[in-house]
Structures are given as structure tokens and as C-alpha cells.
N, C-alpha and C positions, 0 to 999 in steps of 0.2 A: 413181649414182656407183659406180665400181668400187672394190674394196677398196684397191688401190694408190693410187688418186687420193684416197680418203678418208683414208688414212694420211698422205699428203703434205699435205693441207689441215689435218688435225689437228695434224701436227707443226709446220707454219708458225704456227698459232694459238698453240701452246705456246711457241714461240720468242718470239713477240710479247709474251706474258705474262711470260716470262723477262726480256726487255729492260726491262719497266716495273719489275720487282722488283729486278733488279740495279742498275738506275740509281738507285733509291732508296737501296740500300745504298751505292753509290759516292758519292752526295751526302752521306750521313752520314759516310763516311770522310773526305771533303773538309772537312766541318764541324768534326770533332774531331781531325783528324790533327796539327794544329799543337800541341795541348796535351798529348799523351801519346805515349809510344814505341809502336812497332808491336807488341811482344810483349804489352803491357798490353791493347790493343784486341783482338787476335786470341786471346789466351789466354782472356779472359772470353767473347767472342762465340762462339768455337768450342765452348767448354764448354756454353754454352746450346744451340747447334745439336745437339751430341752428345745432350744430354738430350731434346731434342724428337724426335730420331730414335729413341732408345730407347723413349720413351713411344709414338710412332706405331707402332713395331714390335710392342709388346705389344698395342696396341689392334686392329691389323689382322692379327696373326699372321704378318706378313711377316718371314722370316729375314734376318739380316744377314751370314751366311756366303756366300761366293762361290767358284765354281770357278776363276775366272781370277784367282788370287792374285797372280801376278807383274804382271799388268796393273794390278790394284788398287793394289799397292804403288808402281808407277810413277806412277799417277794421284795418289796421295796425296802422293808426293814432289814432283811438279810443282805440285801445288796450294799446297804450302807456299811454294815458291820464287815462284810467281805472286802469292800474297797479299802477301808481303813486298815484292816489286818494285812492285806496284801501289800499296801504301801509300806507299812512297817517291816514286813518280812523282806521285801526287796531292799529296803534300806540297810538292814542288819545282817543279811545273809548273802553269800555269792549267788549269782544269777541262777545257776543250775540247781543249787541246793533246794530252792523254793519248789522246784518240780517234784522233789521227793514227796512232798505233801500234796501237791496238785494230783500226783498219781494215786493218792488214797481216795480221790473223789469217785472214781468208778466203783470201788468196793463199797463205799458208803451208799452210793445211789442204788447199787444192786440190793444191798441189805434192806433199804427203806422203800424201794419201789413196790415191793409186794404189799406190805401192810399199809402204806400211805396212798398208793395209786391203784392197787389191784393189778399190778403187772409183775407177777413173780418171775424170777429168772429161771430158765430151764436148766436142768442138771449139766448139760454140755456147756452152758454159758458160764457156770461156776468153774468148770475146768478151764475155760478160756481166761477167765479173770485170775485164776490161779497162776497161769502162765504170765499174765501181766504183773502180778504181785512178785513173781520171781524176777521180772525185769526191774521192778522198783528196787529190789534188794541189790541188784547189780549196780544200780545207779548211786548207791551210798558212797559218799566221798571217802577216799582212802584214809584210814586212821581216825576218822571222826566218830567219837563214842559219846561225847558229852552233849548235853542239851543246854541251850541258853534261851534268852528272851525272844530271839529271832525265831526259834523253832516253835515256841508257843504261839507267836503271832501267825506263823504259817499254818499250824494246826487249826487255829480259829478261822483263818481264811478258807481252808479247805472245807471245814464243816459248814460254815455259813454259805459258802458258794454252792455247796451241794444242795443245801436246803433251798436256796434261791432258784436253782435249776429244776428241782422237783415241783416247786410252785409254778414255775413257768410251764412245765409239762402239764400240770393240772389245768391251768388257764387255757392253754393251747388246744387241749382236747375239747373244751367246751365251746370256744369261739376263736375265730381267726382274727386276732387284733395284734399284730407284730409291732405296730407303731406305739400302741398303748404300753406294750411290754417294755418298750424303750423309754417312753415319756415318763411314766409314774415313778419307776425306781430312780431315775436321774433327777426328777423333781425333788424327791425325798432327800437324795444326796446333796443337791444344791442348797436346800433349806437347812439341813443339819449342819453342813460345813460352813454355810454362810453365817451362822451364829457365831462361830469361833474366828471367822475371817478377820475382823478388826483387831483381834489380839495377836495375830501371827503375821499380818501382811508385811511383805518386804517388796521394795520396788523391783520391777522385773525388766531385764534387758529385752529388747525387741526380738532377739533370737529365741529367748525362752518362751515368750508369748507365742512365737510361731510353732515351737515344739508343742505347747499346750493345745493349739488349734489343730495340729496334726494328730495329736493323741485323741482329742474329742472326735475327729472325723473317723479314726480307726475304731473307736469305741462305739460310735453310732452304727457303723456298718456291722461290727461284730455282734452287737446285741440284737439288731434287726435279723440278721442271718440266723443267730442262735435260736431266736423265738420261732422261726420257721422250721428249723431243723428239729426242734423239740415237738413241733406239731406232727412231724412225719415219723419220728423215731422214739421208741421208749428211752427213758433217761439212762437205763442201764446199758443200752447200746450206744447212745450219743456221747456219754461221758468217757468211756474208754477211747473212742475215736478222738476225743479232744486232747488226749495225750500226744497226738501228732504234733501238737505245739512245741513238745520238747525238741523235735527236729529243728524247728525255727529257733527255739531258744539257744540250742547249742551253737547254731550258726551265728546268732546275734551275739552271744557271749564270746565267741571266738573273734568275730570281726570287730565288734564294738568295744570289748573289754579285755581282750587278750586272755580269755579263760579257755585253755586247751583241754578237751575232753579226754578222759583216760580210756584205755581199751574196755575196761569194765562198763564204763558209761555207754560206749557204742553197743556192746552186747545187750545192755539194758534197753536201749532204744529199740533194737531189733525185736526183742521179746514183747515190749509194750506195744509196738505197732502191730506185730503179728497177732496179739491177743484181740486187739481192736478189729482188725480185718476178719478174724475168726467170728466174732460176734455179729458183724454185718452179714457175713455169709449165712450164718445160722438163721438170723432174722429174715433174710431175703428168701430162704428155702422153707421156712416154717409153714406158710400157707399150703404149699404143695405137699409137704410131709403130713400135715394134719388132715388134708383131704384124702390121702391114701389110707390113713388110719380109720377114717370114718366109715 
């Protein structure tokens, strides 16, 4: 296996691992979002993630300083916006509905990767993304035609989340600092949410504190793995693969919240996953194809 193909396969495996961890975190958000305000959840969980990053940095000797300070500041700011918007979206919408907007992220990443990162999507890649867009249409809840505040929050979450991932890809191409990519966005989230914490604090049961600790652990692992995946894969390949999290979301929604997926939802899942695998295959074969043309 060539180094380029090995990097693509490794990156795809890391994205799959990321989807499992971030879906577990999203499930916990859905579970406790109704009982507490967003600042309380994110101030506590991000403080735990910051502590984990500091501990890991000391153990591994990996520094937390980065050269791309502006890109990191942008990533941190967008992470704060995305976290708040996703919290509100999960609070106001059914679990699977949020995925309709998460599914927009690959299209946004593909459109912006060319002008912002110099990584334009190949024509066959647009065809694969079109297949994924068809899957998103299949995922539309039956009979839902109106939009409300929850959909606005979900759209803001998808847009800011995509921007954060593009910034992460920009940083990862310049330097390998996955712990820094975990530490600084979560530090920003902790500080911003900490300002509002005294005004929204509610006493927490021991079980809820345990859930927040589990959320922080899932989030730390997911963001570390995501930073490594974005070092190995272009954003327009990584983000469609992240739609694999809908498989986990459907399972969590069914097991934890009794949300039974419709046949159209299952068809949409198949199309979305198929488009992601198509993009991975195209990226893995690209070096050999380009050498033949040279």
C-alpha cells in the first residue's frame, strides 16, 4: 500500500472512530439538555477537557503552542458558536432531525475547501456529494414543511461547525498539534460559558455530574481523533464520512429515546454512507490515477 493510500485509509478509520465518540457525546447532550442551561453543561465539560489536554500534554511532552494563531483563534470562536447552536438544536428538535443540517456540512466543506484551502473537489467528487444530498432529502421527516427556531439553530451549528473543521484542516497541514486543537477551543468555550455560569447554575445530581464527565471524555477523544483525521484527509472527504454518525444517532435515538426511523430514513442513511465511501475510494486512488496521466 502506498503512503498516500495508507494515509487515506487511516484517516477514514479515524473519522469512523470519531463518529462513534461524537455521537455518544451528542446522545448525552440530548439526555440532559432539557434540565440545564447550555453554559452549565459546557463550562463544566470543557473544564474537564482542558484538564485532560493539560495532563496528556505533560505525559507526552506535546506542546500546546501553535504557529497558526489566527487560524486557532478562528477555530476556537467557531467552536463556541457551534457548541451553543448544537445544544439549542438538540433541545428543540428531535434527535434525527438535527442530522439533516449536519448532512449539509460536507456540501459546505466542498464548496469552501477550494477557495479557502486550495483543495478543490474533483468532478467525480461532486457526483458523490450529489448522491449524499439525495440521501439527505430522503431523511426529511414525513410531513415536516415548516421551519422554526430549532432549525435556525441547527443551520447556524452546521455552518459554524464546518468553519471550525476547515480551520482545523488548515492548522493540521502546517503542524501536527492535535492536543492544541483540543485545548484552545475548549479553553475558549470554558471561559465564555463560565461568564454566564453564575446566572444559570442549578444544583446537579451526582448522576448528572457523571454524565457530564462521560460527555467530556467522549468529546476529548472525538476532537483529538478529528484533528488527526483532518491532517490525513481533505475536509471535503472527512466531512461526508462524518455522516456515518447518523447510523449511531439512529441507534441512540431508537434505544434511548424511542425514535423509530422511517423507511425513507434508512434509504437516506444508505445513500449518505455510500457517497462518503465513494469519496474515500476516489481520494485513495487519486495518486495512482494522476501518475498515469503524467
